[in-house]
C-alpha positions, 0 to 999 in steps of 0.5 A: 299708428297702425302697423303695415300690417294692421293697414294692409289688411285694412284694405283687403277687409280681413283679419288674419289669424296666424299674422305668419300667414300674412307675412307667408304671402308676402315674403318673395323666394328671395328672401326667405326660403319660407316663402310664397311660392306655394301660397300663390298655387292655392290661391291660382287656382281658388282665383281661377275658380271664383272666377270660373263661377262668376262669369258663368251664372253671370253670362248664361247665353256665352259659350264657351270660348268666350267665357274662357277670355272673360276669365283670362282677361280678368285673372292676368297677371297685367289685371291683378299687378293691377288690383294690388297696386291700389292696395299698395302691396309694394309697400307690403312686399319683403325681396331679397336685396338683389331684387330691391334694387332692381326694383322688383317690388314694381314688377306684373309677375311679382305683385299679380303672385303675391296676391294670389297668395294672399288669396291662398293664405286666406283660404287655409287661415279664414275657409273658403267663404273667406277667401271666396268673398276676398275674391270677389272684393277685389275683382269688385272694379275689374268685373264691372268694367269688363267689355264684350267679350268680342274685343276680347278675342287676339286681332288673329282671331279676330282677323281670322273671322272677319274673312271667314264670316265672307267665304274669303282664305286665310292671311298670310303671315311672312317675317321682313327683318328681324334683328337687333341682339338676342336681348332685343330682337326687333319684327316685321311681320307681313300680313296679305291677303291671299286673293286681294293686293291689301297688305298692312306690316306690322313690327314688334319685339316678337314676332307673335307680337308684331303679326298681332299688330300686322292684323289689327292693322290689316283688319281696321283696313278692311272694317272701313273700307269693306268693298276692298274685301269684296274684290269692287276697289283696291285699298292704296293703304300697306 
């Protein structure tokens, strides 16, 4: 019967020469002083380099901003946590009692950090080429599923570009309500065109999230009824 270490190494398609590095990569700071934080730092740097190199060569005509958005989509916490789950990484983590009780093995931040630590451990154990090959294996499916770069822009940016392309002023954002306890705030934000009566309201657990949702709703309205932006008609939606 295969050991947990052997199962994980098979999933990574990499066998460690020194399994102590593997164990360190899987050890959260809540479990031991000898933990994965330094390896995470190393793995994060290497992963960003590998991804930057890939998108730079795969998309030779894209400007720097679009390349940055593609890289961010691949290395963001939720994306790395999703990869970690395909490896069943939560089953191999060493967590302290408090993190175990609070379900830390399911938390995106812990999973993403451990994945980066594994990359750092492979870099130390097998060198750059082995670590780069691991990054490319882990990212094969996400790389193939990358959307058009324009779809990666946040809603406020896309709304701004939509308006600027039509020589219209930028919208105004105003908080309508802010309520709830400090640990569970709720915001409602109004996004309004300065030169038109069209507006939308977005809600969320932060001002930033509420603004993004309001911007997305307004952009959806404008794209469905583009005459409104030219002042040729009014929309009653809010």
